[in-house]
N, C-alpha and C positions, 0 to 999 in steps of 0.2 A: 698310778703313774710314777710315783717316786720311790716305790719299793718298800719292802718290809723293814720295820724298825725305825722309820723316820719319826714316828709320833713320840718317840722317847728322847729325841736328840736336841730338843730346845734347851735342855738343862745346861746351864752355863751361859746361855745367851739371853733367855728370858727368866727373870727372877720373880715374876708375879705369881701369886698363889692362884690356883684355879678357882673360879667362882663356882658356888654350888649350883648344880643343875637340877635341883629338887630330886625326884626319883628317876630322872632320865639319864641313862648312860649314853654318852655321845657315840654315834656310829660314824666311823671315819670312811672316807671315800674308798680307800684301798680295800675295805672289807665288804663293800657292796657287791651283790650278785644279782644276776638277771632274775626278774620275777618278784623282787622284794618291793614292799611299800615303805617309803621313806617319809619320816616326819622329823626334820632336822633343821638346824641353823647352818647356813653356809655363807661364805663371802662371795658376793657377786663380782667375779673378776672381769666379766665382759657382758655387755648387753647390746643387742642390735635388732632393730625391726627388720623384718624380711617379708617376702611374699612368695607363696607357693606357685607352682606352674599354672595352677587354676586361678590365680589372682587372689587367693585368700591370705590375709595378713597373719603373721605369727611372730614370736620373739625367739631369737637365738641367744643363748646364754652360756657362759662358762662359769661353773661353780668351783669353789676352791676350799680346801682345808689343808692342814700341814702335811697330809699324806699324798696329796695330788690334786688333780683337776677332773671335772666331769662335765661333759657336754650336756646341755639341757635345752628343752624346747617348751614353750608355752603355745600350744596349738590353738587355744581359745583365749586370746589376750583380753577380750572385752567381757568375758564371762564373770559371774559373781564369784568372789573369793580371790580374784586377782587384783591385788592392791598396787598402788604406785610405789616404785622404788627406782634407785639409780645405780649405776656402776659404782663399785666399792662400798655399797651398803651391805650390812649383815642382814640376811633375809631368812625368815622362817618358811620352809618349803615342805609341802606335801606332794608326793608324786610317786610314780611307778618306774622301777628300773627296767629298761629294755635293752636290746642289743641291736646295733646297726653296723654292718661291715666289720664285725668282730670286736667292736669297742662298745663299752657300756654307754647308755644315754638315759637321761631322766626325763620322763614325760610329766610335766608339772601340772598339777590339778589346782593347787591353792598356793598363794604366796603373799607374804606381808613383810614389812620391815620389822626386824627383831628389835626388842627393847633392851636398854642397858640392864645388865644382870642376867640376860638369857645366854650370853656367850662370853668367852674369854678370848681376846684377840690373838693370844699366843697359839691357840688351837688352829689358826687359819693360815699360818705361814709355812709353806713347804720348806723342808730342811734336809741337809745332807745326811746320808746314812752314817757318815763318819764323824768322829769327834773333831770339832773345829780346832781346839787348842792343840790336839795331837798332830793334826795336819800342819799347823803353823810351825810346830817344833821341827817337823820333818823338813819344812822349807828352810828354816834357819840352819839346820844341819847342812843342807845343800850350800847355803851361803858360806858357812865356815870352811867348806872344802874348796872354795875358789882360791886359787893361788895368785892370780894377778892382782896386785894391790889396788890399782885404781878401780877395777871392776868390783872388788869386794867393798871398797869404800862407797861406790855408787849404790850398790845393793843395800848396804847398811843405812844409807840416808833415807831410803824408803821403808824397808821392812824391819829394821831394828831400832832406829832412832826416832822415827815419826810415829808416835803412839796413836794419833788420830787416823793416820793412814792405815795402821794395823787394825784398828777397830773397824773401819769401813771395809777393808779388804776381807776380813773374816765374815762379815755379815752379807756382803753383796752377792748377787747372782752373776752367772756368766752369760746369760741370754734371756731374752723375753719369753720365748716358748720352746725353742728348738732343742737345746740341751743344757743341762746344769742350770736350769731356771729356778733355783731354790736358794735359801739362806745357806751360805757356805759354798755355793756352786762355783764362784770365781776362784776361790782358794783350791777347791777340789780339782777343778779343771787345770789350773796352773801347776799344781803338784803332779797331776797325771802326765801332763805334757813334759815337765822337767824330768820325770823319771824315765819316760820314753827316750828323751834326748840323752840321758845318762846311758841307757842301754845301747843306743846308736854309737856312742863314743867307744864303748867296749868292742863293738863289732867292727867299727870303721876308724882305725887310729888316725887317719888323716884329719879328722874333725878336731877343731880347736875347742876343747871341752869347756874352758872358762868362758869363751865367747858364746858358745851355744847354750849352756845352762843359764847364763845371765840373760840372754835374749828370751829364753823360755820363761823365766820368772817375770820378765817385764812385758811379754808380748801382749797381754790383755789388760794392763792396768788402766788403760783409757776407758774401760767399761765402767769404772767408778763414776765417770761423768757422762758416758753415753746413755746409761740406764738410770732411771730414778730408783729410789729405795722402795722396799716393800711397804704397803701392799700393792702399790701401783706397778712397780717394775716395768716401766714403759720407756720408750725413747724420749730423751730430753731434746730441747732445741739444739744444743751442741751435738747431741748424738745424731740428729737428722742432718745437720749442716756440715759437720766435720767427720764424725765417726770415731770409733775408739782407736783405730790404727794411727790416725793423725794426732789425736789428743795424747795418746801414750807416748808417741815419738817426741812431741813437744815437751812433755814433762821430763822425759829422760834427758833431752837436750838442755833444759834449764838446769838440772842438777849437775850435768857434766861441766857446765860453765863455772860451777862452784868448786871444781877440782882442777886447779891450774896445771897439774902434771898429767892430766888425762890426754893421751896421744890423739891427735886429730884423725889419723887413719883408723884407729880402733873405734873412735867415736862414730865415724861414718859406717864402719862395718856393723856395729851394734845396731845403729838406727836402721840400716838397710834390712837387717834380719827382722826387725819389728815391722817395717813397712811392707815387707814381702811375705809375711807369714800366712796370708790366705792363698798364696801360690799362684793365683791367676788374676788378671786385671778385672775380668768379669765377676769375680768373687769379692771384689772390693779392695784388693791390694793396689796401692799406687805404683808399685814396682814388682816385676816378676823376679823370683830368686836368681841372683847372680853369683852368690857364694855358696859353697857346699854346706855351710852351717845354716844358711837361709833355706836351702832345699830340705835339710833334715828337720828344721823347725816346722816348716809348712806341712810335712808328712806327719809329724808327731801331733800337731794341732788337729789335723784332719782325722787321724785315727782315734784320738781321744773323744772328739766330738761325735763321731759316728758310732763308736761303741756305746757311749752314754745314751745316744738316741735310741739304739736298739734296746738297751737295758730299760729305759723308761717306757718304750712301746710295749715290751713284753711283760712288764710288772703287773698290769691288771688282768692279764690273760690267765685263766685257770690252768693249773698244772695238768699236763698231758694234752692240752688243746693245741692241735697243730693245724687249725683252720687258717686260711690266708687272711691277713689283717688289712689288706688293701694297699694302695699306693702310698709310699712314704716320700715326701718331697725332697728331704735332704739326701736320701739314698737313691732317689730316682728309680725305685723298684717296688714291686709288691713284695711283702715280707711275711714270714711266718716263723714260728718257733721250730727248732730242730726236734725231730722225733727221738724218743728215748727207748 
């Protein structure tokens, strides 16, 4: 799901040495293929009891390692070899890889809680394809190009001066499941949106570049509080009650009040761009875009999210496979790879 190369990208984030796995070489989710028998340790990201149409109980699971996630089913939950375990446990799983509606699925035959020493936690957190420190340097270069002094000062208070904020921002995801739901995802998404906004400014000179780029860098900072940290990466209380748009706007407002020379009108325009960046009220924006910069930001956010959704959806599909993958909720369409 998360693409080639991610299994090498925890360097610089996790400094732990990998534990010895005896003679077993770990098989990552991104390498699995239909028809394989799996005997591996995974992080149980999700677990839920369910019932078939015929009234037969089974277990729904989502398994995870740092290369992606895998849907899994326990069709015989009361059978011998199925031990007790909970969500966020590391579990040793034996099962067969099958295919359902174009996506891989694991038919679990045996499962037990893994013991300490059988796994290294760093192997189970999905991570960006890109180098986190390199992306953050690119973001800082964007800040250095801002010419409006009060906007540059505001950006500096978050991204340059607050080392705890920087640490959290580099590590956090941008979503629970839909797009950029991996370590470094919030940074990668923010940088992608900011670069798209930069391109919009070159194409449409009427845009206020400093305002738009500042809003792009701030637009999702509230996700640091909306979503919990890995491995949970789930909605917090404030995430459910307030949401990242309101949280981020409040944070920006608090820091603006520390800059006496910050113009009131510019403050309102910046906060409006953040409040309106989902574009529509039904998509969670408290306001619809009223400024040209708010319109541009909502488009850039939408484009980056949807392109990443497609990238993640296509990653586990074998090269040359142009079978339809089924309905994608974010895109509201059936999708498939382009023929080559």
